[in-house]
TORKOL-717558 format. One record per residue (C-alpha): residue number from 1; x, y, z. Coordinates in pm, 1 decimal. Layout:
BEGIN
  seq        xx        yy        zz
  NUM         X         Y         Z
...
***
This chain:
BEGIN
  seq        xx        yy        zz
    1       0.0       0.0       0.0
    2     149.3     331.7    -108.5
    3      96.0     614.5     137.3
    4     105.3     977.9      35.4
    5     137.4    1280.2     260.4
    6      90.5    1633.9     131.7
    7     235.2    1944.0     293.4
    8     300.1    2305.9     211.6
    9     -50.3    2446.4     199.0
   10    -155.9    2761.1     377.4
   11    -281.2    3114.9     343.7
   12    -123.6    3334.1      77.9
   13    -208.2    3668.7     -75.4
   14    -309.8    3696.8    -440.0
   15      -1.0    3699.9    -658.0
   16     195.6    3498.5    -406.2
   17     354.8    3156.4    -432.1
   18     343.3    2824.1    -253.4
   19     519.7    2494.5    -306.5
   20     327.0    2181.9    -220.9
   21     508.2    1856.6    -148.6
   22     380.5    1502.3    -173.1
   23     594.6    1251.3      14.3
   24     546.9     884.6     -66.5
   25     612.4     587.6     158.3
   26     828.8     417.5    -104.7
   27     985.5     472.2    -443.8
   28     772.7     678.3    -678.7
   29     957.5     602.9   -1001.5
   30     703.8     347.9   -1125.0
   31     402.9     561.1   -1041.8
   32     220.1     827.6   -1232.9
   33     150.4    1115.6    -994.4
   34    -120.8    1375.1   -1007.5
   35    -219.7    1686.5    -819.0
   36    -592.8    1744.7    -785.5
   37    -796.0    2005.1    -605.5
   38   -1145.4    2047.9    -475.2
   39   -1296.0    2382.2    -391.2
   40   -1603.3    2412.3    -166.2
   41   -1914.1    2319.0    -357.3
   42   -1722.1    2214.8    -666.3
   43   -1614.9    1888.1    -819.6
   44   -1259.8    1767.3    -785.5
   45   -1044.2    1865.7   -1081.4
   46    -707.1    1757.0   -1210.4
   47    -450.0    2032.2   -1174.6
   48    -136.5    1866.6   -1308.4
   49     -21.2    1514.1   -1370.2
   50     305.3    1350.3   -1465.2
   51     368.5    1000.0   -1593.1
   52     604.2     753.8   -1427.9
   53     977.8     786.9   -1470.5
   54    1001.4     492.3   -1710.8
   55    1045.1     747.5   -1986.4
   56    1093.9    1122.9   -1991.0
   57     741.9    1234.0   -1908.9
   58     591.6    1560.5   -2022.3
   59     351.7    1692.0   -1758.2
   60      -0.2    1806.7   -1833.8
   61    -175.8    2102.3   -1675.5
   62    -528.6    2229.1   -1645.0
   63    -582.4    2533.5   -1864.3
   64    -653.5    2742.9   -1556.6
   65    -302.6    2688.5   -1416.2
   66     -86.5    2671.8   -1727.4
   67     209.3    2904.8   -1704.5
   68     163.6    2946.2   -1329.1
   69     201.7    2596.1   -1180.7
   70     486.4    2351.0   -1230.3
   71     490.2    1984.7   -1130.0
   72     818.1    1808.0   -1068.4
   73     929.7    1480.0    -923.1
   74    1235.6    1377.8    -725.2
   75    1226.0    1000.9    -719.6
   76    1543.0     986.9    -509.6
   77    1344.1    1155.5    -233.2
   78    1015.5     979.2    -313.1
   79     860.5    1324.5    -343.0
   80     658.1    1514.8    -598.9
   81     618.7    1890.0    -589.6
   82     370.9    2144.5    -718.5
   83     515.8    2493.1    -747.7
   84     232.2    2743.3    -758.7
   85     304.8    3100.8    -865.1
   86      84.8    3403.3    -932.7
   87    -185.1    3254.9    -715.3
   88    -542.6    3374.3    -758.0
   89    -841.3    3357.3    -521.5
   90    -994.3    3096.6    -752.2
   91    -701.3    2865.8    -671.7
   92    -840.7    2829.6    -320.4
   93    -910.5    2460.1    -259.4
   94    -792.2    2149.5     -83.1
   95    -508.4    2003.8    -287.5
   96    -452.9    1630.8    -305.8
   97    -178.5    1425.1    -456.8
   98    -254.5    1086.2    -600.6
   99     -63.0     799.0    -756.3
  100    -118.9     503.2    -982.1
  101     116.5     225.1   -1081.7
  102     168.3     278.3   -1452.3
  103     374.9     161.3   -1747.2
  104     247.8     444.1   -1963.9
  105     481.7     728.1   -2055.2
  106     188.6     960.6   -2124.1
  107      83.4    1200.6   -1850.9
  108    -291.6    1197.1   -1793.4
  109    -514.6    1330.7   -1518.1
  110    -820.1    1163.9   -1662.7
  111    -746.3     809.9   -1549.9
  112    -813.3     639.3   -1220.3
  113    -560.7     705.4    -946.0
  114    -548.1     440.5    -679.7
  115    -366.4     606.3    -391.5
  116    -456.7     940.8    -238.7
  117    -317.9    1167.2      28.1
  118    -525.0    1340.6     292.8
  119    -505.8    1679.9     127.3
  120    -357.9    2015.0     218.0
  121    -566.0    2334.0     213.5
  122    -465.4    2637.2      11.0
  123    -636.4    2971.0      66.9
  124    -561.1    3266.4    -155.1
  125    -697.6    3580.7      -0.4
  126    -599.0    3933.1      90.2
***
């Protein structure tokens, strides 16, 4: 059973930055990893996903965060990051990381992820 623990959330002013971390209980290299978020009263949405390290994966991003968010993975540390810049109030949500064992080299948020963290809240407000 893979366990995931998110950290790095908090309160930030509009235009500010946060870096979320997702620490896994074992090696992440064979797992596709995704960051998802759920705002109050809204459905969960995929923010950014990256395929496993079997190839050289190209991440995918939701249109709403392109150019502002960057996903990266450090398999040596069993950790995946989400760098969030130029934050907007509409980025306010609980952010979750998720993982799935995958042989695909294509990044995709639209597939089923089997392992989920507990979430970390992000609030963007002045």
